[in-house]
C-alpha positions in Angstrom: -1.1 22.0 -12.9 -3.2 21.7 -16.0 -4.2 18.2 -15.1 -5.4 19.4 -11.7 -7.5 22.1 -13.4 -8.9 19.6 -15.8 -9.7 17.2 -13.0 -11.4 20.0 -11.0 -13.6 20.8 -14.0 -14.4 17.2 -14.6 -15.3 16.7 -10.9 -17.6 19.8 -11.0 -19.4 18.5 -14.1 -19.7 15.1 -12.5 -21.2 16.5 -9.3 -23.7 18.5 -11.3 -24.5 15.5 -13.5 -25.0 13.4 -10.4 -27.4 16.0 -8.9 -29.6 15.7 -12.1 -29.3 12.0 -12.7 -28.8 10.5 -9.3 -31.3 7.8 -10.0 -29.1 6.3 -12.6 -27.8 2.8 -11.7 -24.1 2.4 -10.8 -21.9 -0.5 -9.9 -20.6 1.3 -6.8 -22.5 0.6 -3.6 -24.8 3.4 -2.4 -23.5 5.4 0.5 -24.8 5.1 4.0 -24.7 8.5 5.7 -25.3 9.8 9.2 -23.9 11.6 12.2 -22.3 9.9 15.1 -23.4 10.9 18.7 -20.3 13.0 19.1 -21.2 15.2 16.2 -18.9 13.7 13.5 -20.6 13.1 10.2 -19.9 10.2 8.0 -20.5 8.5 4.7 -19.8 4.8 4.2 -19.5 2.7 1.1 -19.4 -1.1 1.2 -19.8 -3.4 4.1 -16.6 -5.5 4.2 -15.2 -6.8 7.5 -12.1 -4.6 7.2 -12.3 -0.9 7.8 -10.6 2.1 6.0 -11.3 5.4 7.7 -10.6 8.6 5.7 -9.9 11.9 7.5 -10.7 14.4 4.7 -9.2 17.7 3.9 -10.2 21.2 5.0 -10.5 23.7 6.6 -14.2 22.9 6.6 -16.0 19.9 8.2 -18.5 19.5 5.4 -21.2 16.8 5.6 -19.7 14.0 3.4 -23.2 12.6 2.9 -24.1 15.7 1.0 -20.8 16.8 -0.5 -20.3 14.0 -3.0 -17.0 15.5 -4.4 -15.1 13.9 -1.5 -16.2 10.4 -2.4 -15.7 11.0 -6.2 -12.2 12.3 -5.9 -11.3 9.2 -3.9 -13.2 7.0 -6.2 -10.4 4.8 -7.5 -9.1 4.1 -4.0 -12.6 3.5 -2.7 -13.4 1.0 -5.4 -10.2 -0.9 -5.0 -10.5 -1.2 -1.2 -14.1 -2.3 -1.4 -13.0 -5.0 -3.9 -10.5 -6.1 -1.3 -13.1 -6.6 1.5 -13.1 -3.2 3.1 -15.9 -0.9 4.2 -14.8 2.7 3.2 -15.6 5.5 5.7 -15.2 9.2 5.2 -15.6 10.9 8.6 -15.3 14.6 9.2 -14.3 16.5 12.3 -16.8 17.3 15.1 -19.4 19.9 14.7 -19.6 23.0 17.0 -15.9 22.8 17.9 -14.8 25.3 20.6 -12.5 28.1 19.7 -8.9 27.0 20.1 -9.6 23.4 19.3 -6.3 22.2 18.0 -5.1 19.5 15.5 -4.1 17.4 18.5 -7.7 17.8 19.9 -9.1 16.7 16.6 -6.8 13.6 16.6 -8.1 12.8 20.1 -11.7 13.1 18.8 -10.9 10.5 16.1 -9.3 8.2 18.7 -12.4 8.4 20.9 -14.6 7.8 17.9 -12.7 4.7 16.9 -12.9 3.5 20.5 -16.6 4.1 20.8 -17.9 3.3 17.3 -15.3 1.0 15.7 -14.5 -1.4 18.5 -11.3 0.3 19.4 -9.4 -0.1 16.2 -9.7 0.4 12.4 -7.6 -1.4 9.9 -6.4 1.6 7.9 -6.4 5.4 8.3 -6.0 7.6 5.3 -5.4 11.3 6.1 -5.7 13.7 3.2 -4.3 17.2 3.1 -5.6 19.0 6.3 -6.7 15.5 7.3 -3.1 14.5 7.0 -2.2 16.8 9.9 -4.8 15.1 12.0 -3.5 11.7 10.8 0.1 12.5 11.8 -1.1 13.6 15.3 -3.2 10.4 15.6 -0.2 8.3 14.7 1.9 10.0 17.4 -0.8 10.1 20.1 -2.9 7.0 19.5 -1.0 4.4 17.5 -3.1 1.6 18.9 -6.2 2.8 17.2 -5.3 1.5 13.7 -3.4 -1.2 11.9 -1.9 1.0 9.1 -1.7 4.7 8.4 -1.3 6.5 5.1 -0.8 10.3 4.7 -1.5 11.8 1.3 -0.9 15.4 0.0 0.2 16.6 3.4 3.2 17.3 5.6 4.5 18.6 8.9 2.9 21.9 8.0 1.5 23.7 5.0 3.6 25.9 2.8 3.3 29.6 3.0 0.8 29.7 0.1 -1.3 27.1 1.8 -1.4 29.0 5.1 -2.3 32.2 3.3 -5.0 30.4 1.4 -6.4 28.8 4.6 -6.7 32.2 6.2 -8.5 33.8 3.4 -10.6 30.8 2.4 -11.7 30.3 6.0 -13.0 33.8 6.2 -14.9 33.5 2.9 -16.4 30.2 3.8 -17.5 31.5 7.2 -19.2 34.4 5.5 -20.9 32.3 2.8 -19.1 34.2 0.0 -19.0 31.1 -2.2 -18.4 32.8 -5.6 -15.4 34.7 -4.2 -14.1 31.4 -2.6 -14.3 29.7 -6.0 -12.5 32.6 -7.7 -9.8 32.4 -5.1 -9.3 28.7 -5.6 -9.1 29.2 -9.4 -6.4 31.9 -9.0 -4.4 29.5 -6.8 -4.7 26.7 -9.3 -4.1 28.9 -12.4 -1.9 31.8 -11.3 -0.9 32.6 -14.9 -4.4 33.1 -16.2 -4.6 36.1 -18.5 -8.3 36.0 -19.4 -10.0 39.0 -17.6 -12.9 37.9 -15.5 -12.4 34.1 -16.0 -11.8 33.6 -12.3 -15.2 35.1 -11.5 -17.0 32.9 -14.0 -15.3 29.7 -12.9 -15.7 30.9 -9.3 -19.5 30.7 -9.6 -19.4 27.1 -10.7 -16.8 26.1 -8.1 -18.6 28.1 -5.4 -21.6 25.8 -5.9 -19.5 22.8 -4.9 -18.3 24.5 -1.7 -21.8 25.4 -0.7 -22.9 21.8 -0.5 -22.7 19.9 2.8 -22.7 22.8 5.2 -24.5 22.6 8.6 -25.5 25.1 11.3 -22.1 25.2 13.0 -20.0 25.3 9.8 -19.3 29.0 9.8 -17.6 28.9 13.2 -16.0 25.4 12.7 -14.2 26.5 9.5 -12.5 29.3 11.4 -11.5 27.0 14.2 -9.9 24.6 11.6 -8.2 27.5 9.7 -6.6 28.7 13.0 -5.6 25.2 13.9 -3.9 24.8 10.5 -1.9 28.0 10.9 -0.7 26.9 14.4 0.2 23.4 13.4 3.8 22.3 13.1 4.6 18.6 13.6 8.4 18.7 13.5 8.7 18.3 17.3 6.6 15.1 17.5 7.2 13.3 14.2 10.3 11.5 15.6 8.1 10.0 18.3 5.9 8.2 15.9 6.4 4.5 16.6 4.4 2.9 13.7 5.3 2.7 10.0 3.8 5.5 7.9 3.2 5.6 4.1 3.6 9.2 2.9 2.4 10.0 -0.7 2.9 13.4 -2.3 3.4 15.2 -5.5 6.5 17.2 -6.3 4.4 20.0 -7.9 2.0 20.4 -4.9 1.4 24.2 -4.4 0.0 23.6 -0.9 2.6 21.2 0.4 5.9 21.8 -1.5 8.3 18.9 -2.1 10.8 20.1 0.5 8.1 20.0 3.3 7.0 16.5 2.2 10.6 15.2 2.1 11.4 16.7 5.5 8.3 15.1 6.9 9.4 11.7 5.7 12.9 12.2 7.1 11.6 13.0 10.6 9.4 10.0 10.9 11.5 7.0 12.0 9.8 4.4 9.8 8.4 6.2 6.7 7.9 5.0 3.2 7.8 8.0 0.9 6.3 8.0 -2.6 6.8 11.3 -4.2 5.2 11.4 -7.7 6.9 13.5 -10.3 4.7 16.0 -12.0 1.8 15.5 -9.6 0.2 18.3 -7.6 -2.2 18.5 -4.7 -4.5 16.1 -6.6 -2.0 13.2 -6.0 -4.6 11.3 -3.9 -6.6 10.8 -7.1 -3.7 9.0 -8.8 -4.5 5.4 -9.8 -1.2 4.3 -8.3 -2.3 5.3 -4.8 -4.5 2.3 -3.9 -1.9 -0.1 -5.1 0.8 1.6 -3.1 -1.5 1.4 -0.1 -2.2 -2.3 -0.6 1.5 -3.1 -1.1 2.3 -1.1 2.1 -0.3 -3.0 4.1 0.9 -6.4 2.8 4.6 -5.6 3.5 4.0 -4.1 7.0 2.1 -6.6 9.3 0.1 -4.6 11.8 
């Protein structure tokens, strides 16, 4: 837990530093950003012939071109895959989703996007947290759209704390109450804090991160995603997944407890589980993840 808090602070400082010194040279390729015709925003790094498509977390379909935190937290994986000849795409859900748009509908959106914009197939899909829900649905409904799929920090549903957080956080985001959202996140991450008012102070900084990357339809979309998250339960369809799945989780994840992750792995016919001891919801930042992914890809011909 402490490591996750430290990571969060480091990320926040990094984002603020980037905003001030964005002209500084870096070895990482500059991102290419835009919005596909169907309303799904993207950021791409690298131009290799192979494709890794990230379905990011939520609720909240932030513009990945403006919300640099997404790319930074996946920095180790991004760099490793670019070195191995991949283009690295982060693509968010559609904008202006209708009320009642489900996780299955979002998976269909990604399948259509891959068909229309990626030649019908990508090499690897990485679904993170809420994006893992979409990834599991994509694996069940459209296994022909990718060569390999990895699910990180996710499961067949969120834990009770996760669902409660999604409900409250969705409301705060939809109302633009960023400081309160940041304070809520801090209280989730540091439940034993005893310093009066610290959550509000940290919330101001964290709120600035959440404010970046919003668009005109964000306030309604985040509520659609929050409702879809609460309604999602993949236990019925996980046994129908016909492709190998790599599932990576942390046994200290407050949003997806270990029993949910383990049950998810048990229900998928061909699932490789990597459950890291002592890791929380930040498991996707672990330096072991890209190596686990590359080993999985090498040992499971598509």
